[in-house]
N, C-alpha and C positions, 0 to 999 in steps of 0.2 A: 504493500500500500504506500510505502514511503516514496516521495517524489525526489528526495535528495539521496545521493549515494552514501550509504553508511558503510564504512570499511568492515565492520563486524558482520555485515550481511553480504556484501559483494565480494569480499576477499577474506573469508574467515580464517584462512591458513597463513595470512600475512603477519609480519612482525608487529605491525601496528595493532591488528586485532588481538594478537597475543598480549600486547601491552595493556589493552583494556581488560583482558581476562586476569592479568596479574594484578591490576589495580583493584578489580572486583574482589579478588582473593584477599588482598591486603586490607581492604575495607571490612570485609567479613571478619577477619581475625582481630581487627581493631575493636570489634564489638564483643569480644570474649568476656572482658571484665565489665564493660558498660554496654548496655543495649544499643543497637544501631539498626533501628527499623525505619527511621526517617532521616533523610539526608538532603541538604540543600547544596546545589552547585551554583556558584556565582563567580565573579571576577572583579578585579580592581576597577577596570574601566570598560569602555565599549569596544576596544580593539581585539579582545580575546574572543575566540569562537566557542563560547561556553555551551551553546545550544547543541552543536553536534557532539561535543564531548559527553554531554548528558545523555543524548539519544543513544550513542554507541555503548556507553556504560550500562544503560538500562537494558539494552539488548543482551549483554553478557549475563546480567543477573537473571533475565528471563530464560536464556538458553541453558542455564544451570538448573532449571526446574523451579525457580522461585517465582511466585506470583508477584508481579511488579507493576507499579503504577507510576507513570510520569505525570507530574503536575506542572503545568505552565503557570508559574506564579510571577512571571514577569508581566505585570499588569500595565506596563508602559510601552514596551515593544515586544509583544509575544511572537514566538517563532515556531514553537513545536507543531502547531497546526499546519504550517507551511511544509515543514520537514515530512510530516506524515500524510499530507494531502487530504486533510479533513476540514470540516467547517469549524469556525471559531465562535459560532453564535451562542452556544451554551457551554458552560464549563465551571471553573472555580467560582466565579462571581455569581453564577446561578445558584450554587450551593449556599453561598453566603446570603442570598436575598430571598430565595424561595424555600419555605419550610418543607415542602414535599420532596425537594431535591436531595434533602438529607437522607430520606428513605430510599430514593432511587437516583443515585449520583449519575450525571450525564457522561459516563465513561464511554470512550470510543475504542473499538477494536483496531489495533495497529496492523493486524495481519501477521504479527509475530506471536507465536504461542506463549502464553503466560504474561503477555505485555499489553497493558491498557494505557490510554492517554486521557487525562482530564485537561482539555484546553483551557485557556484563560477565561473565555466567555467575554461578555461585553465589558469594555474597559471603564473602570470607575473614575470619577473626578479626583479623588484623593485615595490612592491605593493603600497608603500607610494606615489609614483608619481601619481598613478591613483586617490587616495583619495584627493589629493590637486589640481586636475585639474578642469578646467571649465566644462569638459564633465561630471564630477560627479554631478554637479549641475543639468545638463540636465537630467541625469538618475533619480535623485531624483524626479524631477518634473513629469516625466513620470510615475513613480511608485506610487507617491502620488495621481495622477489622477485616478488610477485604483483600489485604496483600501481605506478603512477607516483607517487602521493601517498598517504600514510597519515596521517590526521588523528585525533588522540587527544583525548578529553575527560577532563580531570582534575578532582579536587575543588578547591574554592577554596584558594588558596595559604595563607591565614591560618587555615584550619580543620584542615589536615593537612599532613604533610611529603610526602605522595604526589606532589603537583604538582611540587615542587622536585626530587625524586628522578627523576621522569620527564623533566622539562625538561632535566636535566643529560645525559640520554642521547640526546635528539632534536636535530634540526637547527635548530629554531626554536620560539619561544613567542609566543603571541598572548594579550593580556589583554583581557577583556571588561569594560567600564566602563559603568555605568548613570547617565544624567543624573538628578540629583536623588536618587540612591540610594547611589552609591558615595562613601564618605568619602575626602577627600583624604589623610588620614593612613593609611588602610587601603591606598590605592593606593601610597603611598610605601613602606610596610612590605612590601607584596607585591613590589614591584620590588627592594627590598633583599634579600629572601629569595632571589629568583631570581638576583640578581647574586652572592650568596654562593656559589652552586654553579656559577658561570660559565655560566649558561644564556644563550642568545642570544635576547634579547627583541626581537622585530621591531617591536612597536608595540602599539597598543590600538584596540579597536573600541568606539565610543560608541553605546549603544542608547538608545531613548526620547528621541532628540534631535529636531531640527527635522524637518518632514515630508519634506524631500528628502534626509535622511540615512539611513544604514542603521539599521533598527529591527526 
């Protein structure tokens, strides 16, 4: 169903695909002592390709037999619906606004076994208000009950408070860093913002690196 070539689907035997599987394994083991059912993928700024990183990582979780949900929580510039070629009319904001959507989440089949997508839905005027609401806790509970892993995409840390607000609620945070694109001071500031809300930063994914790295 995806309209964007994801390396984990098109070239599953490649070094890059294996890099995503290694990342998945590392993340799973990071949850041995502390639960890791919900994860947010974000980046310092807008130059990093966090959307494809999340989509590829989610595929590897699903391929390992884990019920997995992608949640497009970038309520400013959502991308996951474009990657998977689906409508963005209903999604996360629908669950936030419509009581009946909690009982029947508008999840979309991605065409990958064990993998569903919750698009962003209609974009709200002030996304940060949604992430700090009690309703967000209810949405999290519903999604966690339906999957082994729930992976959220958030806006860049330095462009909105959304990522920090969401990271404070979830089990872990993963930063996407682009070789030759991400500035060191931006990365340091992003880590500081996440630390300020006591987010659990599990590490970073380096993109556009050497050929045998995740890209």
